[in-house]
C-alpha positions in Angstrom: 38.2 -7.0 -54.5 42.1 -7.7 -54.8 44.2 -6.9 -51.6 46.3 -3.9 -51.4 49.8 -4.6 -52.1 52.6 -3.2 -49.5 53.8 0.2 -50.3 57.3 -1.5 -50.9 55.9 -3.7 -53.8 54.0 -1.1 -55.7 56.6 1.7 -55.8 59.0 1.5 -58.5 62.8 1.7 -57.4 63.8 5.3 -57.2 66.5 4.8 -59.7 63.6 3.9 -62.3 61.6 7.2 -61.9 63.9 8.8 -64.2 65.9 6.1 -65.6 65.2 5.1 -69.3 67.2 1.6 -69.3 65.4 -1.5 -70.5 64.6 -2.8 -67.1 63.1 0.3 -65.8 61.1 0.8 -69.1 59.7 -2.7 -68.5 58.9 -2.1 -64.7 57.2 0.9 -66.0 55.2 -0.4 -68.7 54.2 -3.3 -66.2 52.8 -0.6 -63.8 50.7 0.9 -66.7 49.2 -2.5 -67.8 48.3 -3.4 -64.4 46.4 -0.2 -63.9 44.8 -0.8 -67.3 44.1 -4.0 -66.7 42.1 -3.3 -63.8 40.6 -0.3 -65.2 39.4 -2.3 -68.2 37.5 -5.0 -65.7 36.1 -2.2 -63.8 34.8 -0.3 -66.9 33.4 -3.2 -68.5 31.6 -4.3 -65.4 30.0 -0.9 -64.8 29.0 -0.7 -68.5 27.5 -4.1 -68.4 25.6 -3.3 -65.2 24.3 -0.3 -67.0 23.0 -2.4 -70.0 21.3 -4.9 -68.0 18.6 -2.7 -66.2 21.2 -0.5 -64.4 20.5 -2.0 -60.8 23.4 0.4 -59.4 21.3 3.6 -60.8 24.4 4.8 -62.6 23.9 8.1 -64.6 25.7 6.8 -67.7 28.3 4.1 -68.9 30.8 6.8 -68.7 32.6 6.7 -65.3 33.9 10.1 -64.0 37.7 9.9 -64.1 37.8 10.6 -60.4 35.7 7.7 -59.7 38.0 5.4 -61.8 41.0 7.0 -60.3 39.9 6.2 -57.0 39.0 2.8 -57.8 42.3 1.9 -59.3 44.1 3.6 -56.3 42.4 1.5 -54.1 42.9 -1.8 -55.9 46.4 -1.6 -57.3 47.7 0.8 -54.7 49.5 3.0 -57.6 49.5 6.7 -57.2 47.2 8.9 -59.1 50.2 10.0 -61.2 50.4 6.5 -62.3 47.0 6.5 -63.4 47.5 9.6 -65.4 50.4 7.9 -66.8 48.3 5.2 -67.9 45.8 7.5 -69.4 48.6 9.2 -71.5 49.6 5.9 -72.5 46.3 5.0 -74.0 46.3 8.2 -76.0 49.8 7.9 -77.3 48.8 4.2 -78.4 45.6 4.7 -80.2 44.3 1.1 -80.7 41.1 -0.6 -79.9 41.9 -1.1 -76.2 38.2 -1.5 -75.1 38.6 1.9 -73.1 36.9 5.1 -74.5 38.2 8.4 -73.2 35.9 11.4 -73.3 36.6 15.1 -72.9 34.2 17.8 -72.2 33.4 18.3 -75.9 32.9 15.2 -77.9 33.9 16.9 -81.2 37.4 18.0 -79.9 40.4 15.6 -79.9 41.8 14.7 -76.5 45.7 15.2 -76.4 46.5 15.0 -72.7 45.3 12.9 -70.0 44.3 16.2 -68.0 41.5 16.7 -70.6 39.9 13.3 -69.9 36.4 13.7 -68.0 35.1 10.2 -68.1 36.0 6.8 -69.3 33.7 4.0 -70.9 33.9 0.6 -71.8 33.3 -0.3 -75.6 32.9 -3.9 -74.5 30.5 -4.1 -71.6 30.6 -7.2 -69.5 27.1 -8.9 -69.0 25.9 -12.1 -67.4 24.4 -14.9 -69.6 21.0 -14.1 -68.4 21.3 -10.4 -69.4 22.8 -11.6 -72.9 20.1 -14.1 -73.4 17.4 -11.4 -72.5 18.9 -8.7 -74.6 18.9 -11.3 -77.6 15.7 -12.4 -77.1 14.4 -8.6 -77.1 16.5 -7.9 -80.2 15.0 -11.0 -81.9 11.4 -10.2 -81.1 12.1 -6.4 -82.1 13.5 -7.4 -85.4 10.8 -9.8 -85.8 8.2 -7.2 -85.2 10.0 -4.9 -87.5 10.0 -7.3 -90.1 6.4 -8.3 -90.1 5.3 -4.5 -90.1 7.8 -4.1 -93.1 6.0 -7.0 -94.8 2.6 -5.6 -94.1 3.5 -2.2 -95.3 5.1 -3.4 -98.3 1.9 -5.5 -98.8 -0.2 -2.4 -98.4 1.8 -0.7 -100.9 1.5 -3.4 -103.6 -2.1 -3.4 -103.2 -2.5 0.5 -103.2 -0.5 0.2 -106.7 -2.9 -2.7 -108.0 -5.6 -0.5 -107.0 -4.0 2.6 -108.8 -3.2 0.9 -112.1 -6.7 -0.7 -112.0 -8.3 2.7 -111.7 -6.0 4.2 -114.2 -6.7 1.4 -116.8 -10.5 2.0 -116.1 -9.9 5.7 -116.7 -8.0 5.0 -119.7 -10.9 2.9 -121.1 -13.6 5.4 -120.0 -11.4 8.2 -121.9 -11.3 6.2 -125.1 -15.1 5.6 -125.2 -15.6 9.3 -124.4 -13.6 10.2 -127.4 -15.5 7.7 -129.6 -18.8 9.1 -128.3 -17.5 12.7 -129.1 -16.4 12.0 -132.6 -19.7 10.3 -133.3 -21.6 13.3 -131.8 -19.5 15.9 -133.7 -19.9 14.1 -137.1 -23.5 13.5 -136.6 -24.1 17.1 -136.0 -22.1 17.8 -139.3 -24.1 15.6 -141.3 -27.4 16.9 -139.9 -25.9 20.5 -141.0 -25.4 18.9 -144.4 -29.1 17.9 -144.6 -30.0 21.5 -143.4 -31.3 20.0 -139.9 -28.7 22.2 -138.0 -28.2 25.9 -138.3 -24.5 25.8 -137.8 -21.8 23.3 -139.1 -20.2 23.5 -135.5 -21.3 22.7 -132.2 -20.5 23.8 -128.7 -18.0 21.8 -126.7 -20.1 22.3 -123.5 -23.4 21.3 -125.6 -21.7 18.0 -126.2 -20.6 17.4 -122.7 -24.2 17.9 -121.4 -25.6 15.7 -124.2 -23.1 12.9 -123.5 -22.7 13.1 -119.5 -25.9 13.3 -117.3 -25.7 16.2 -114.7 -25.2 13.8 -111.7 -22.2 12.2 -113.4 -20.5 15.4 -114.6 -18.4 16.0 -111.4 -17.3 12.2 -111.4 -16.7 12.3 -115.1 -14.7 15.6 -115.2 -11.2 14.1 -115.4 -12.2 11.7 -118.0 -13.8 14.5 -120.3 -10.8 16.7 -119.7 -8.7 14.0 -120.7 -10.6 13.1 -123.8 -10.8 16.8 -125.0 -7.2 17.0 -124.6 -6.7 13.9 -126.5 -8.7 15.0 -129.3 -7.1 18.3 -129.5 -3.6 16.4 -130.0 -4.7 13.4 -132.1 -8.0 13.8 -134.1 -7.4 15.9 -137.1 -10.9 15.6 -138.5 -12.0 17.9 -135.8 -11.0 21.5 -135.4 -11.5 23.4 -132.2 -12.8 27.0 -132.9 -14.1 30.1 -131.0 -17.4 31.6 -132.0 -20.2 33.8 -130.4 -23.3 31.8 -129.9 -26.3 33.7 -128.4 -24.2 36.8 -127.3 -21.3 34.8 -125.7 -18.2 33.5 -126.9 -17.5 29.7 -126.5 -15.5 27.0 -127.8 -17.0 24.9 -130.4 -15.9 21.9 -132.5 -16.4 21.5 -136.2 -16.1 18.6 -138.3 -13.8 19.0 -141.2 -14.2 16.1 -143.5 -16.9 16.0 -145.8 -19.5 13.4 -145.4 -18.9 11.7 -148.7 -15.1 11.3 -147.7 -16.5 9.8 -144.1 -18.7 7.3 -146.0 -16.0 6.2 -148.4 -13.6 5.4 -145.6 -16.3 3.6 -143.9 
């Protein structure tokens, strides 16, 4: 710790207290710079100690203004008034000095030195060992995050491939179901033409129950529903109607193309 200077060396000449000539301004600025230099070093050491395990059990990197004032008074010998003048100089010269002045409310601007509650260094001074340890910890953390991100992206890729494969399989199953439905409805119509069936139409649920075994109907429900929607939108040879069959209203399919036209197309 620097030795306390004699009182005669730390006080400005009486004439300079209120004088504004260039000599006195230079002396006053020299006092401010001396206080800020010591304050900067003190805050940087305190912040570095807090960042490097906090062996001094500091509550925060932000040092209370009373502690900072007492330290600079002890080291420089300048009065508390000069300390406050130095803080005001920081406020009047808002540049990156490495000292952050904080008030009671972080959202409210600080205009005067009396509003300052604590001071914090924006450039913590840390030992080489501490810097190495922090750099190593940061590197390990970033590496861990990288591998987790890579694993996450890989999992998403696998899920997407699985999704597209299942969707393609479902698409193929839907088209196969469409072909089976068309064949069943057309076959029913041909049998009606041959007087083998009573009605020219056939119930939609009857076709479903014919094509899909009971144990597979729940699993195939989505495929069946998509096939029904596809036929309603894209198959002009089949017409969906509502008829009363056995005393109940039900949806049926009717094949609208005569057999001789179907045979000629084939």
